C-alpha positions in Angstrom: 31.0 -41.4 46.7 27.6 -40.0 46.5 24.7 -40.2 44.1 24.8 -36.5 43.2 28.2 -36.2 41.7 27.9 -34.4 38.4 30.7 -34.3 35.8 32.3 -30.9 35.4 35.7 -29.3 35.1 37.5 -27.9 38.1 39.7 -24.8 38.3 42.3 -23.7 40.8 39.8 -21.7 42.9 37.6 -24.8 43.2 40.3 -26.7 44.9 41.4 -23.8 47.2 37.8 -23.2 48.2 37.1 -26.9 48.7 40.2 -27.3 50.9 38.9 -24.5 53.1 35.5 -26.1 53.2 37.1 -29.5 54.1 38.8 -27.8 57.1 35.5 -26.3 58.2 34.0 -29.8 58.1 36.9 -31.2 60.1 36.4 -28.5 62.7 32.7 -29.3 62.7 33.5 -33.0 63.4 35.8 -32.0 66.2 33.0 -29.9 67.8 30.5 -32.7 67.4 32.9 -35.0 69.2 33.6 -32.5 72.0 29.9 -31.8 72.5 29.1 -35.5 72.6 26.4 -35.2 70.0 26.8 -38.7 68.6 24.3 -41.5 68.7 24.1 -43.9 71.7 25.2 -47.5 71.2 22.8 -49.4 69.0 25.0 -52.4 68.1 24.2 -52.1 64.4 25.9 -53.9 61.6 25.7 -53.4 57.9 26.8 -55.5 55.0 27.7 -54.7 51.3 28.8 -57.2 48.7 30.2 -56.4 45.3 29.3 -59.0 42.6 30.4 -60.1 39.2 28.3 -60.8 36.1 29.3 -63.8 34.1 27.7 -65.9 31.4 27.2 -69.7 31.3 30.6 -69.9 29.6 32.2 -68.3 32.7 33.2 -65.1 30.8 32.3 -61.6 32.1 29.2 -59.9 30.9 29.0 -56.1 30.6 25.3 -55.9 31.3 24.8 -54.3 34.8 22.5 -51.6 33.5 20.1 -54.2 31.9 20.3 -56.4 35.0 19.6 -53.5 37.4 16.7 -52.4 35.3 15.2 -55.8 35.7 16.0 -56.2 39.4 14.4 -52.8 40.1 15.4 -52.7 43.7 17.3 -50.0 45.7 19.2 -52.8 47.4 21.2 -53.3 44.2 23.4 -50.6 42.7 26.0 -50.1 40.1 29.7 -50.6 40.8 32.7 -49.3 38.8 32.7 -51.8 35.9 29.8 -52.8 33.7 30.3 -56.4 34.9 29.9 -55.4 38.5 26.9 -54.9 40.9 26.6 -54.2 44.6 24.0 -55.4 47.0 23.4 -53.6 50.3 21.7 -55.2 53.3 19.9 -52.8 55.6 21.4 -52.4 59.1 20.6 -55.1 61.6 21.0 -55.3 65.3 23.9 -57.6 66.4 22.0 -60.0 68.6 19.9 -63.2 68.6 19.7 -65.0 65.2 21.0 -62.1 63.2 23.5 -64.2 61.1 20.8 -66.7 60.1 18.6 -63.7 59.2 21.4 -62.1 57.1 22.0 -65.4 55.4 18.3 -65.8 54.4 18.0 -62.3 53.1 21.2 -62.7 51.0 20.1 -66.1 49.6 16.7 -64.6 48.7 18.1 -61.4 47.2 20.9 -63.1 45.3 18.6 -65.8 43.9 16.2 -63.1 42.6 19.1 -61.1 41.1 20.5 -64.3 39.5 17.1 -65.0 37.8 16.9 -61.5 36.5 20.5 -61.6 35.2 19.7 -64.8 33.4 17.1 -62.9 31.3 20.1 -61.1 29.6 22.4 -64.1 29.5 24.3 -63.4 32.7 24.5 -64.7 36.2 25.6 -63.5 39.6 29.1 -64.6 40.8 30.5 -63.9 44.3 34.3 -64.0 43.8 37.2 -61.7 44.5 38.4 -61.5 41.0 36.8 -63.3 38.1 39.5 -65.6 36.7 38.3 -65.2 33.1 38.6 -61.4 33.2 41.1 -60.0 30.7 42.8 -56.7 30.2 40.4 -56.1 27.2 37.5 -56.2 29.7 38.8 -53.5 32.1 38.9 -50.4 29.8 37.3 -47.0 30.1 34.5 -47.9 27.7 33.4 -50.7 30.2 33.1 -48.3 33.1 29.5 -48.1 34.4 27.4 -45.4 32.9 27.4 -43.1 35.9 28.9 -39.6 36.0 30.6 -40.1 39.3 32.7 -43.0 37.9 33.6 -41.0 34.8 34.6 -38.0 36.9 36.6 -40.0 39.3 38.5 -41.7 36.5 39.2 -38.4 34.8 40.5 -36.8 38.0 42.7 -39.8 39.0 44.1 -40.1 35.6 44.9 -36.3 35.5 46.5 -36.5 39.0 48.6 -39.4 37.8 49.7 -37.7 34.6 50.7 -41.0 32.9 49.4 -44.6 32.6 48.7 -46.5 35.7 51.3 -49.3 36.1 50.6 -52.8 37.4 53.5 -55.0 38.5 52.5 -57.9 40.7 54.9 -60.7 41.3 53.5 -63.9 42.9 53.5 -67.4 41.6 53.8 -65.7 38.2 54.4 -62.1 37.4 52.0 -59.6 35.8 53.3 -56.4 34.3 51.0 -54.1 32.3 49.7 -50.5 32.1 46.3 -48.9 31.8 45.4 -45.3 30.9 42.4 -45.5 33.3 41.5 -46.8 36.7 39.3 -49.5 35.1 41.5 -52.4 36.3 40.3 -51.6 39.8 36.9 -52.8 38.8 38.3 -56.4 38.8 38.2 -56.2 42.6 34.9 -57.2 44.2 34.8 -57.2 48.0 32.6 -57.6 51.1 32.3 -54.6 53.4 31.3 -55.1 57.1 30.0 -51.9 58.9 29.9 -51.6 62.6 28.4 -48.5 64.3 30.4 -47.5 67.3 30.4 -44.6 69.8 33.3 -42.2 69.6 34.7 -43.5 72.9 34.9 -47.1 71.4 36.0 -46.2 67.9 39.7 -46.3 68.4 39.7 -49.7 70.1 37.4 -51.2 67.5 39.5 -49.8 64.6 42.8 -51.0 66.1 41.3 -54.4 66.7 40.1 -54.5 63.1 43.5 -53.5 61.8 45.2 -56.1 63.9 43.1 -59.0 62.4 43.1 -57.9 58.7 45.8 -60.5 58.1 43.8 -63.3 59.7 40.7 -62.3 57.7 42.6 -62.5 54.5 44.3 -65.8 55.3 40.9 -67.4 56.0 38.9 -65.7 53.3 41.3 -65.3 50.3 39.5 -65.8 47.0 41.4 -63.9 44.3 44.4 -65.9 43.1 44.2 -65.0 39.3 44.3 -61.7 37.4 44.4 -61.3 33.6 45.3 -65.0 33.2 48.2 -65.0 35.7 48.4 -66.9 39.0 49.6 -64.2 41.4 48.9 -63.8 45.2 46.3 -65.9 46.9 44.5 -62.6 47.5 45.5 -60.4 44.6 42.9 -57.6 45.2 45.0 -55.5 47.6 48.1 -55.1 45.4 45.8 -54.6 42.4 43.7 -52.0 44.2 46.7 -50.1 45.4 48.4 -49.9 42.0 45.2 -49.3 40.0 44.3 -46.3 42.1 47.9 -45.0 42.6 47.9 -41.4 41.5 51.5 -41.0 42.5 54.0 -41.0 39.6 57.3 -42.8 40.4 59.0 -39.7 41.7 56.4 -39.2 44.4 56.5 -42.9 45.3 60.3 -42.6 45.7 59.7 -39.6 48.1 57.5 -41.7 50.3 54.2 -40.0 49.5 51.4 -42.2 50.8 49.2 -44.1 48.3 45.5 -43.5 48.4 44.9 -47.3 49.0 46.6 -47.5 52.4 47.0 -49.8 55.3 48.0 -46.9 57.5 51.1 -46.4 59.6 50.1 -46.3 63.3 47.5 -47.3 65.9 45.1 -44.6 66.8 43.5 -43.1 69.9 40.4 -41.4 68.3 38.4 -41.4 65.1 39.3 -37.8 64.5 42.9 -38.8 63.8 41.9 -40.7 60.7 39.8 -38.0 59.2 42.5 -35.5 59.9 45.1 -37.7 58.3 43.0 -38.0 55.2 42.9 -34.2 54.8 46.6 -33.7 55.7 48.0 -36.4 53.3 45.6 -36.6 50.4 44.7 -33.8 48.0 41.0 -33.7 47.0 40.1 -35.6 43.8 36.5 -34.3 43.5 36.3 -30.7 44.8 32.5 -30.6 44.7 31.1 -28.2 47.2 27.8 -28.5 49.1 25.7 -25.4 50.0 25.8 -26.3 53.7 27.9 -24.2 56.0 28.8 -26.7 58.7 29.9 -24.3 61.4 26.9 -22.1 61.0 24.6 -25.2 61.2 26.4 -26.1 64.5 26.0 -22.6 65.8 22.3 -22.8 65.1 22.0 -26.0 67.1 21.7 -28.3 64.0 23.8 -31.3 62.8 25.8 -30.8 59.6 26.1 -33.5 56.9 29.8 -32.7 56.5 29.3 -33.5 52.8 32.7 -32.5 51.6 34.5 -34.5 54.3 32.3 -37.6 53.5 33.1 -37.3 49.8 36.8 -36.8 50.3 36.9 -39.7 52.8 35.4 -41.9 50.2 38.4 -41.4 47.9 40.9 -42.6 50.5 40.8 -46.4 50.4 41.8 -47.6 53.8 41.2 -51.3 54.5 39.4 -50.1 57.7 37.8 -46.9 56.8 36.2 -44.4 59.3 32.7 -43.4 58.3 30.6 -40.4 59.4 26.9 -40.6 58.8 23.5 -39.2 59.8 20.4 -41.3 60.7 17.2 -39.5 61.5 19.2 -36.3 62.1 21.6 -37.9 64.6 25.3 -38.3 63.7 27.1 -41.6 64.1 30.5 -43.2 63.4 31.1 -46.5 61.8 34.2 -48.7 61.1 33.9 -50.0 57.6 36.0 -53.2 57.2 36.9 -53.5 53.5 39.4 -56.3 53.6 37.7 -59.4 52.3 36.9 -60.6 48.8 33.3 -61.6 47.9 32.2 -65.2 48.2 32.4 -68.0 47.6 28.9 -68.7 49.0 26.4 -67.1 51.4 27.4 -69.3 54.3 31.1 -68.4 53.7 30.3 -64.7 53.7 28.2 -65.0 56.9 30.9 -67.1 58.6 33.5 -64.4 57.8 31.1 -61.8 59.3 30.5 -63.8 62.5 34.2 -64.3 63.0 35.0 -60.7 62.4 32.3 -59.2 64.6 33.0 -61.6 67.4 36.7 -61.3 67.3 36.7 -57.5 67.1 34.4 -57.3 70.1 36.6 -59.5 72.2 39.9 -57.9 71.2 38.5 -54.4 71.7 37.6 -55.2 75.3 40.8 -56.9 76.4 42.5 -55.2 79.3 45.9 -55.4 77.6 44.9 -55.2 73.9 46.8 -56.9 71.2 47.9 -53.6 69.6 49.7 -52.7 72.8 52.0 -55.8 72.1 52.0 -55.9 68.3 54.0 -53.2 66.5 52.0 -51.6 63.7 54.7 -52.5 61.2 54.2 -56.2 62.1 50.5 -55.9 61.5 51.3 -54.5 58.0 53.7 -57.3 57.3 51.1 -59.8 58.4 48.6 -58.3 56.0 51.1 -58.6 53.1 52.0 -62.2 54.1 48.4 -63.2 54.2 47.6 -61.7 50.8 50.6 -63.6 49.3 50.1 -67.0 50.9 46.4 -67.2 52.0 45.5 -70.1 54.2 49.2 -71.2 54.4 50.3 -67.8 55.7 52.3 -67.4 58.9 51.5 -64.5 61.2 53.6 -62.6 63.7 51.6 -62.6 66.9 52.2 -61.7 70.6 53.2 -64.7 72.7 50.7 -65.6 75.5 51.5 -64.6 79.1 53.4 -61.7 80.5 56.8 -62.5 79.0 56.0 -60.6 75.8 57.7 -61.0 72.4 56.4 -62.1 69.1 56.3 -65.5 67.4 55.5 -66.5 63.8 52.6 -68.8 63.9 50.7 -70.6 61.1 47.4 -68.6 60.6 45.3 -71.7 60.9 46.9 -72.7 64.2 46.5 -69.1 65.6 42.8 -69.1 64.6 42.0 -72.6 66.0 44.0 -72.2 69.3 43.4 -68.6 70.2 41.2 -66.5 68.0 38.2 -68.8 67.5 37.6 -69.0 71.3 37.9 -65.2 71.4 35.4 -64.8 68.5 33.0 -67.1 70.3 33.3 -65.0 73.5 32.7 -61.9 71.5 29.6 -63.3 69.9 28.3 -64.2 73.3 28.9 -60.6 74.4 26.7 -59.5 71.5 24.1 -62.0 72.7 24.2 -64.1 69.5 22.2 -67.3 69.8 24.6 -70.2 70.5 23.3 -72.2 67.4 24.2 -69.3 65.1 27.6 -68.8 66.8 28.5 -72.5 66.6 27.3 -73.0 63.0 29.2 -70.1 61.5 32.3 -70.3 63.6 32.3 -74.0 62.7 32.7 -73.1 59.1 35.8 -71.1 60.0 37.2 -74.0 62.0 36.6 -76.5 59.2 38.4 -74.2 56.7 41.4 -74.2 59.1 41.3 -78.0 59.7 41.2 -78.8 56.0 43.3 -75.8 54.9 40.8 -74.9 52.2 39.4 -71.5 51.2 38.2 -70.0 47.9 41.7 -69.3 46.6 43.2 -72.7 47.5 40.2 -74.4 45.8 40.5 -72.3 42.7 44.3 -72.9 42.3 44.0 -76.7 42.9 41.1 -77.0 40.4 42.9 -74.9 37.8 46.0 -77.1 38.0 43.8 -80.2 37.6 42.5 -78.7 34.4 46.1 -78.0 33.2 47.1 -81.6 34.1 44.1 -82.8 32.0 45.6 -81.0 29.0 43.6 -77.8 28.8 45.4 -74.6 27.7 45.6 -71.8 30.2 42.6 -69.8 29.1 40.5 -72.9 28.8 41.6 -74.1 32.3 40.6 -70.7 33.8 37.2 -70.8 32.1 36.6 -74.4 33.2 37.6 -73.5 36.8 35.2 -70.5 36.7 32.3 -72.6 35.4 32.9 -75.3 38.1 33.1 -72.6 40.8 29.8 -71.1 39.6 28.2 -74.6 39.6 29.4 -75.4 43.1 28.6 -72.0 44.5 25.0 -72.5 43.4 24.7 -75.4 45.8 25.1 -73.0 48.7 27.5 -75.4 50.4 30.6 -73.7 52.0 33.8 -73.9 50.0 35.7 -76.2 52.4 33.2 -79.0 51.3 33.8 -78.5 47.6 35.5 -81.4 45.7 38.7 -80.3 43.9 38.7 -80.8 40.1 35.9 -81.8 37.8 33.2 -84.5 38.0 33.9 -87.6 35.9 32.2 -87.5 32.5 
């Protein structure tokens, strides 16, 4: 949401002026699209991973400022909670051995960060939600010391007008409230960026939306929250409720939440930016000095700062992104679906599957979204979050007969989607060795029906069966997770339970 957000109070004129400025930015985007000013295809990918800090006991450590000071790299930044960090990998061209290159960069960077964190009694953990995290840990006083987080929290709490309510019913039920957005800091995710041309944007975004459920089914890694076993991927319901500025009355009226799956397939990137302005009031009405339409009139390229800032406060699972590189505008699809971890090979396998599958689906002559109702895609996403690797997915039947069938996600992936992902990686000119290695990890997850969430749950129940109390079982599971993650072996190879004494 920008490095230059400065805490301040806003009055009514701020919001009215900001809304006018937002509409100018939207008009500027429309002109840029009409004038075809966007960057040519560069096949660039980007990767961001949110991380947790935990001690040798498996408990969260509120020390990101100290850790970042020791890391001293722009690749690592703060995230919402003091127990969070984020690592950003510079954009890479999608070709050749890019996935092995990404894996090596991540291993090196995370190992360095882990050593630096150890200097203050912490360690780096890639996991969707830290199982040992308690409500006492996600409070306003544990928000990172950055003005943009303080301001965002103040504005969202003011818009809500009452405590944020969490009510998630899964294997168990969690019901609690929070006066702040701090519970959202429990969610740590991976974000995949893909730079696309305006002409390709809609097909890529639609393809990404269609496969969100499959991504979650394969990559679920967040089965616990505040000591409760909930959904296999509990981040989406937590994120939606922890950022929901709608009081119950507005929810009952059908007002859209800011964390949003969406409600339709699209035909252009413009539609998503326009929807964000039409449906969601600004949270941070901070104006830039730039006059975007005048910049365009003078032959320049505007930053569209207000539009970018507002767009960052609408939490779509596939978000449209406008950016500038060397003075040239570009568009990206930011895929925000997956939890972090468990290991570098798992993250890279998820990336290879995503980039390959989206490429193949976006180029089909009769694309999946022409046969799959958007409502079915949303239902699939919900089912995958609830059931993880055991989810069943509504998917179009092969052939011309049409119709939908409910298929186990692992069967759909092995029979239909893995071959498509392989073809997509070939179209990106990925080296066959890279393609086969990382898609092989996905295939083995399907064959063994194991992902991070299923391993966590199975190991936790082993700890309970061994006589540990709930909190001790969660801590033991977290410590074992950290130990096995340090080996760098993908999660489908991890033994369930604990080694013999």
